N, C-alpha and C positions, 0 to 999 in steps of 0.2 A: 504494499499499500503506500510507502514511501516514496519509494521509484517513482509509481505512477503521478504523485504528486509533486517531488520534484520536477518531474518532466513536463508538468503541465501548468506546474504554477513557477516554476523555478527562473531563476534568471538565463537570458539568451544570451549570444556571443555576439561576437565585433559584425559578423554579417548580416542580423538584421538590422544592423543602423543605414544599411539602403535604403530602406523602405522611407525614411527620412528625406534619403539624397534625391530619391526617384520624386517622391510628391515635391520637393522643393523644384527640382526641374521644372515640374509641369505648370507650378504655380508663378516661376519667370519667365515661362515662355508665357504664359496668359494673363501676365501683367505688360508682357511687351506688345503683346497683340491688341492690347487693350488699349495701350498707350498711344498706339499708331492710329487704331479706330478711332480713338476723343480728338487727335488731332485733326484728322482726317474729316469726321463729321465740322467739327469746329468752321474748319477752312471751309467748307462748302456751304452750311449752313450760319453764318456769321450773323448775317442781320439779322436771322427769328431765333435768335438764342434767348433763354429767360433764364432767371436764375434757379429753378428749378433741374432744368436739363444739367446746367452748368454742374451744379451742387450733388445731383446723382450721378455723373461721369464721375466727380472727384473723390464721392465716398465709395465709389467702388473701385475708383483705382486705391485709395486707401486700406479699402479692403481687404484686397488681392496682397497689397503690397504688404500689409500685416499677417496674412498666411503665410508668403513667401518668407518672411522672414522670422517667424516662427519657428517652421519647420527647418529652417538651414541653422538657426539657433539648437534646436532639439537632436539636427545630424552633428552638431559640433560638441555638444554635451554625451550625448550617445558614442562618439569613437574617443573623443577623450578619457573618460570614464572606465573604457573597456580594453583601452590601451596596454 
């Protein structure tokens, strides 16, 4: 029983840190794509912009950046703690 509990709830190896690296890469790509699309949208619809559209774009960019930063931080913590 102890072997089962150690397998299911025990510590993971350093290879499991790759999860955070992959998620970090996905959010980085999403951040770049969103930034480019926001710039293109702003340039095309410059005269019809209102505060709601601009604030939604900024908040979405901040949210994606925060997700990228958190996963990058978790990857760094994971690799440094299991070194």
